[in-house]
C-alpha positions in Angstrom: 65.5 147.9 109.8 65.1 148.6 106.2 62.7 150.4 103.9 61.1 147.9 101.4 59.3 149.0 98.1 55.9 150.8 99.2 57.3 152.3 102.5 56.8 148.9 104.3 59.8 148.3 106.8 61.6 145.0 106.5 63.3 143.2 109.6 66.8 141.9 108.5 67.3 140.1 111.8 65.8 136.5 110.4 68.2 137.1 107.1 71.2 137.7 109.4 70.4 134.6 111.3 70.5 132.5 108.3 73.8 133.9 107.4 75.2 132.9 110.9 73.7 129.5 110.7 75.2 128.9 107.1 78.5 129.9 108.2 78.5 127.8 111.3 77.5 124.7 109.2 80.3 125.3 106.7 82.8 125.6 109.6 81.4 122.4 111.3 81.3 120.5 108.0 84.8 121.8 107.1 86.1 120.2 110.1 84.4 117.1 109.9 85.8 116.8 106.1 89.3 117.5 107.6 88.7 114.9 110.4 87.7 112.2 107.7 90.6 113.0 105.3 93.0 113.0 108.0 91.7 109.4 109.3 91.9 108.4 105.6 95.6 109.6 105.5 96.7 107.9 108.6 95.0 104.6 107.6 96.7 104.9 103.9 100.1 105.2 105.5 99.7 102.3 107.7 99.4 104.1 110.9 96.9 103.6 114.1 95.8 106.6 116.2 95.9 105.4 119.9 93.7 107.8 122.4 93.8 105.5 125.1 95.9 106.2 128.1 96.6 102.6 128.4 99.5 103.1 125.9 101.3 106.5 125.1 98.8 108.4 123.0 99.8 108.8 119.3 100.5 107.3 115.9 101.6 103.7 115.9 102.8 101.5 112.7 101.5 97.9 112.7 104.7 95.6 112.0 104.7 91.9 111.4 106.9 89.7 113.5 106.7 87.7 116.8 106.0 90.1 119.9 108.7 90.0 122.5 108.5 90.8 126.2 107.9 94.4 126.7 106.7 95.1 123.1 103.4 97.0 122.6 101.0 95.0 120.4 97.7 95.6 119.0 95.3 92.7 119.7 91.8 91.9 119.4 89.7 90.7 122.3 87.5 87.5 122.4 84.0 87.9 120.8 82.4 87.8 124.2 84.6 90.7 125.4 84.0 92.5 122.2 80.5 92.5 122.7 80.8 93.8 126.3 83.2 96.4 125.2 81.1 97.8 122.4 77.9 98.0 124.8 79.9 99.7 127.5 81.7 101.9 125.4 85.1 100.6 125.9 85.9 100.0 122.3 85.0 101.9 119.0 84.3 100.6 115.8 87.2 98.3 114.1 88.1 95.5 112.2 88.4 92.8 115.0 85.5 90.1 115.4 82.5 91.8 116.8 83.3 95.0 114.7 85.5 96.3 117.2 88.8 98.2 117.4 91.8 96.2 118.6 93.5 97.4 122.0 97.1 98.4 122.5 99.0 96.7 125.4 102.3 95.6 126.5 103.5 91.9 126.5 104.4 91.0 129.9 104.6 87.4 129.8 105.5 84.7 127.3 105.3 81.1 126.9 106.5 79.2 129.7 106.5 82.2 132.2 104.7 81.9 135.6 102.0 84.7 136.3 100.5 84.7 139.7 97.3 86.7 139.5 95.7 88.3 142.5 93.5 91.3 143.4 96.7 93.2 144.7 99.1 92.6 141.8 100.1 90.6 138.7 103.5 88.8 139.6 105.6 87.4 136.6 108.3 85.0 137.2 108.5 86.3 140.9 108.5 89.7 139.9 105.6 92.0 141.1 104.5 94.5 138.3 104.0 97.9 139.9 100.6 99.5 139.7 98.9 96.1 138.5 96.1 95.6 141.2 92.6 94.7 139.9 89.7 96.9 139.8 86.4 95.8 141.1 84.5 98.3 138.9 85.3 100.6 135.8 85.2 104.4 136.0 81.3 104.3 135.4 80.9 102.2 138.3 79.9 99.0 136.3 81.4 95.6 137.8 84.3 94.1 136.2 84.9 90.4 136.0 88.5 89.3 136.1 90.5 86.1 135.3 91.1 83.4 137.4 92.8 84.2 140.7 96.1 82.1 141.2 99.0 80.6 139.4 99.2 80.5 135.5 101.9 78.8 133.5 101.8 80.6 130.1 101.0 78.2 127.3 102.6 78.0 123.8 101.5 80.9 121.4 100.1 82.7 124.5 100.7 86.1 125.8 99.8 88.2 128.9 99.1 91.6 128.1 99.1 94.0 131.1 99.2 97.9 131.2 100.3 99.6 134.3 99.8 103.1 133.0 96.3 103.5 134.3 94.7 101.6 137.1 91.7 100.2 135.0 93.2 99.1 131.8 91.3 96.2 130.3 93.9 94.0 129.8 94.9 90.2 131.0 94.0 90.9 134.4 90.3 90.8 133.1 90.5 89.0 129.8 93.0 86.4 130.7 95.9 85.4 128.2 95.6 86.4 124.5 96.2 83.9 121.9 98.8 84.3 118.9 95.8 84.5 116.5 94.3 87.6 118.6 97.6 89.3 118.2 97.2 91.5 115.0 100.6 93.0 114.9 103.3 94.5 116.7 102.5 98.4 117.4 105.7 100.4 116.9 105.1 104.0 118.2 106.0 106.5 115.3 105.0 109.6 117.2 103.3 109.9 120.6 102.9 112.5 123.5 103.1 112.0 127.1 100.2 111.9 129.7 98.0 109.5 131.1 94.4 110.0 132.4 91.5 107.8 133.2 89.6 105.7 130.9 86.1 103.7 131.0 88.2 100.7 131.1 89.6 100.2 127.6 
């Protein structure tokens, strides 16, 4: 408490609360500004930040060229899948059709390869991919439709993208093959850190 003019006591608590509020706002705004500048710097360097556990988390550079087996690629999902991914929160905003971000997945099958898809595994040219079973629901408990079970011969300019890092990676098990036009670039890891966790189904 402090004496005001005329001997009236003035309470300083509201003033102190205002000071704390303003300091909190400055800290929050400062952090937001740093985040925006960092994101702009990453984009300016031609880098992509991946936080999905389907691929090693970290920074990737987009490279031109034809994807090869085992390469990580950044690919756009179909317009129908984009609408679903946006509605369920699988995909954030980005440059792909539907206004969503591309997914980063590894190439497991190329033109001419034979893919056998079933609920228990993905088999490519007779080789079973580890940890490649299909889930009936995502981590939110929402049902997942899958690509057609059975034998598939990969067509020209098609790729099958399957990540075995997490059990519910939203990839060709659910979306089918990706066309060459859907693949934006080869995603070359610049700096990554280890660790895989659960995700909605991205």
